[in-house]
N, C-alpha and C positions, 0 to 999 in steps of 0.2 A: 507642547506647552498651547495653551487655549488663546484663540483669538477673539478678543472682545467686540460688543457692538455696540453704538449708541444710533441714534436717527435723529432727523430734524426736518420740520417741514416749513416753510416760507410761505404767507400767503399776502400778496400785493406787492407795491412797491417799497422802497428802502425806507423812507420817511413815513408814511403811512400804514405800512403792512404791519404782521405780527406772525409770528411762529411757535412752534412748539418742538422742546427738545425731550429725548426720554433715553434713558438708560436701557439697553437688552436686558438687564438683568430685572427690570421692572422697579429698581429700587430707589429711582427718580423720574419725576415727570414735570417739566414745567414750562410756563411760556416766556417768551422773549420779544422785544421788540427795539426799535431805533432809541426809545427813550431809556429803556433797561439796559441797553449797552454804552449809551454816550452820555446818557443824563442820569438822574438820580430816582427815577422812578421805580416802583416797587418790582421784582420779578429777576429772570437769572438772566445771564449773558455767557458768551464763551471763556470770556477771560475768568470769569468767578468758576467755571467747570475745570479749566485748566488749573487753575489756583487750587482748587481742592484735588486734583490729582497729583500735582506737584508736594503740596504738602503731606498726603499720606505716603505718597512713596519716599520721601524724604525722611518722615518719621520711621517707616519700616526698615530703611537702609541704614539709619542711624541706630537704630535697637540691635540690629542684626550684626554691624560692626562692633558695635561696644562688647555683644556676648561675645564675638570672636576673640575680642582682644583681652577678655576674662572680666569682664564686668556686666553686672546684671543690672539694666535699667529699670528702674520702679515706673518710670512715666517719661514720655517724649512727648512735648505738643509743640505745633508748629502752624503758624500762620503763613499763608503765602500771598504776598499781594504783586497782582500781575497788572502790570500797566499798558494802556494803548494809546498812542499818540498819532498826531497828525503827522504824516512824512511823507514829503513831495505831494501829489496830487491824491493819496489816499491815506489810510492808517494802516498802522503796524503793531504789534506787540512787541513792545522793546524791553520788557526787565520782567523778572521774576524775583520778588526780595521775600527772602526766606528767613522769619523770626522764630526761633526754636527756643524753648525752655525744657530743660531736662534734669530729673533726679535722678541721680546713679550715684550709689553709695560706692566710697572707698578709691573716686576717680580725681586726678589733680585737674586744675584748669589747663596747663597746656595738652595733655594729653587728651582731653575731650576735646580741644578747639581741635587739634589736629585729626581726631576721628571725625568730627562733624565736618570739618573742609573735605575730606575724603568721600564723604558720604555726598556731598553737595556735587561733588563731581562725577559719582559713580551712579548713583540712583538713576535708574533706566528713564524717567520723567526728563530730569536733567539733561540726561545725553539727548532727549528725545528735543530736548528746546535749546541746544547748543547754538544757534543762530542769535539768542537774544543773552543779553547781561543778567547773569545769575547772581544775587549779593547773599550773604548769610549773616544773621547778627545771633551769635549760639551763646546760652547762657545757662549756666548749672544753677539749680535751685536746691 
């Protein structure tokens, strides 16, 4: 199995410095700073990138599990909202809230929810985020 890479560089102190993150594939490169992470300034941050990874992984896992159960999903769209909060003397990522809408012909609500909960638990990024709370709001459309 492949090993994926990403890199980051930070210049300066925490409050006034800035940095750059990029994916090894070259698909993304962006700037980040204290203001993009803890305020609402334009730019990216580690939590946003974790959210993208979690949403992507969960969507793929749910699609695979639906297919394994005999359902062919037309579309799975997931938004991950990753929270960072002040904890003690520092900060911690505390939660990833998954919100997914899926178009899956022929499936009933209970079966869909059961498969979605399993995907939440079993997707590799959820496993990597095991130290935080992961919630799921899954809807059929």
